[in-house]
VEXDREN-2710 file (C-alpha; in Angstrom, 1 decimal):
% VEXDREN-2710
k/r/px/py/pz
1/MET/-126.3/186.0/7.0
2/LEU/-129.1/184.3/5.3
3/ILE/-129.1/179.9/6.1
4/MET/-129.8/178.2/2.7
5/THR/-131.4/174.5/3.1
6/LYS/-129.1/171.5/1.4
7/LYS/-131.7/171.6/-1.2
8/GLU/-131.3/175.1/-2.2
9/LEU/-126.7/175.0/-1.6
10/GLU/-127.1/172.4/-3.8
11/LYS/-128.3/174.5/-6.9
12/LEU/-125.5/176.8/-6.3
13/ASP/-122.6/176.9/-9.0
14/PHE/-118.7/176.2/-7.6
15/GLU/-118.2/179.9/-7.5
16/SER/-121.4/180.6/-5.8
17/ALA/-121.1/178.1/-3.3
18/LEU/-116.9/178.6/-2.4
19/ASN/-118.2/182.9/-2.3
20/LYS/-120.7/181.7/0.2
21/LEU/-118.3/179.0/2.3
22/GLN/-116.0/182.4/2.2
23/GLU/-118.6/184.5/3.7
24/ILE/-119.2/181.9/6.8
25/VAL/-115.3/181.5/7.2
26/GLN/-115.6/185.7/7.7
27/SER/-118.2/185.5/9.8
28/LEU/-117.1/183.1/11.8
29/GLU/-113.8/184.3/12.5
30/ASN/-115.2/188.0/13.7
31/ASP/-117.2/186.4/16.7
32/SER/-120.0/188.5/15.6
33/VAL/-123.0/185.4/16.0
34/THR/-124.2/183.4/18.7
35/LEU/-123.2/180.0/19.8
36/ASP/-126.1/179.0/17.6
37/LYS/-125.5/181.0/14.8
38/SER/-122.2/179.6/14.7
39/ILE/-123.3/176.0/15.0
40/GLU/-125.8/176.5/12.2
41/LEU/-123.5/177.9/9.8
42/TYR/-120.9/175.9/10.6
43/GLU/-122.9/173.0/9.5
44/GLN/-123.9/175.0/6.3
45/GLY/-120.1/175.7/5.6
46/ILE/-119.2/171.9/5.9
47/ILE/-122.1/171.4/3.7
48/LEU/-120.7/173.6/1.0
49/LYS/-117.1/172.2/1.5
50/GLU/-119.1/168.7/0.1
51/ILE/-120.4/171.0/-2.4
52/CYS/-117.1/172.3/-3.8
53/ASN/-115.6/168.9/-3.9
54/LYS/-118.5/167.3/-5.9
55/ARG/-118.4/170.1/-8.3
56/LEU/-113.7/169.9/-8.6
57/GLN/-113.7/166.1/-8.6
58/ASN/-116.9/166.7/-11.5
59/ALA/-114.8/169.1/-13.5
60/LYS/-111.6/167.4/-12.8
61/MET/-113.3/164.0/-14.6
62/LYS/-114.0/166.5/-17.4
63/VAL/-110.7/167.7/-18.0
64/LYS/-109.3/163.9/-17.5
65/ASN/-112.2/163.1/-20.1
66/ILE/-111.2/165.8/-22.6
67/ASP/-107.3/164.8/-22.2
68/ASN/-108.2/161.1/-23.1
69/LYS/-110.2/162.0/-25.7
70/GLN/-106.8/163.7/-27.1
71/GLU/-104.9/161.1/-26.9
72/ASN/-106.8/158.6/-29.0
73/ASP/-107.0/160.9/-31.6
END
């Protein structure tokens, strides 16, 4: 599994970030990686979780803004 930089990860859309996070979880669950690699994957997983949360929050805000506009019309 390829380790990406934080800058590269931040460029991912929600679906890509979530897929990458799922790949990391599978790798960690399979016990097929070394301890050092596990730590790297864990760190990357934390970043991806934050990215996914941020993307979801942005989507929720957009939906809320659309709803507010509809109510005001």
